[in-house]
N, C-alpha and C positions, 0 to 999 in steps of 0.2 A: 859602749859598754863591752867589756871583755868577758864573755861567758865563762871561759876557762878560769880566769882569775877570780871571778865571782864564785865559781864552783869550789875552787881551792879554799876560799875564805869560809864558805859554808862548812866544808869538811873539817877545816882546822878548828873552827869554833865549836862544832858538834863534838869533836874529839876532846877538846878542852873541857867540855861539860860532861865527859865520860858517858856519852850517849851513843847507841848504835844507830845505824840508819833506820832500822825498824822502829826504835823508840821515838826518834824524831818524827818519822812518818805517822806514827799513831797519834802523837800530840797534835799534828796538823790535819789529821783525817785524810791522808794521802797514802799511796803505796810506798814501800821501801824502794821499788824500782824508780819511782819519781825522784826520790831523794838521790838515788844513785845517778840518774841522768843529770840532775842539777850539779852534783859534785864533779861529774866528769865533763862538764861544760857542753853537754849536748843540748840542753834547753834551760830556760829560766823558770823559777816558780811562777805560778799564776799571780797576778797582781793582788788578788784577794787573799792569798796566803802570805804575802810579804810582811805585813805588819806583825802577824803572829810569829812568823819565822824569826824576825828580828828581835822580838820580845824574848822568845825562848833562848836565842843565842846571845842576848845582851849586846846587840849592835844596833846602829841606826840604819834607816833606809839608805842614807847617804853612804854609809860604810858598805852596805850591800852592793849598791850600784857602782861604787868605786872599786870593789873587790879587795878592799883593805880598810883597816880601821883608820879613819881620817883624824889627824891632829886637829883639835878645836880651832887653832889659829888659821888653819887652811879650810875649815869647814864651809864657810860661805862661798869661797872660790870654787871648791869642788862641787858644791851643790849646784851652782850656776852651770858649771861645765856639764854635769850629769843631766840637768834639765834641758840644756841646748841639744845634747846628743839624743835624748829621748824624743825631742821635737823633730829632729832630722829623720830619725828612724820612722816615726809615725808618718811624716810627709812622704817618705820613700814608699812605705807600704800603701798609703792612700793612692799614690800615683800608679803603683803596680796593679791595684784593684781596678782602677779606671781603664787600664789598657787591656784588661782581660776580656 
């Protein structure tokens, strides 16, 4: 997953909805600094916020993880790719925790 690309998608969708970072943050119960960090690719939203974020922005979770609106004909392939990448990231983090 490309955090910067995901952040750009969040910013683009938010602006298309004519919302400020503060307005989006209020709807999600987070700070505007959190939204800024997402949009700048510093970090990702918490998993618990992702469904509401996607609903507000009218995108799918797959779009969010892809960092772009996915064409429906490519949806299944991209979903698979995103799931595999998430699994790899989790495995890496698990290994890192075991070596601490």
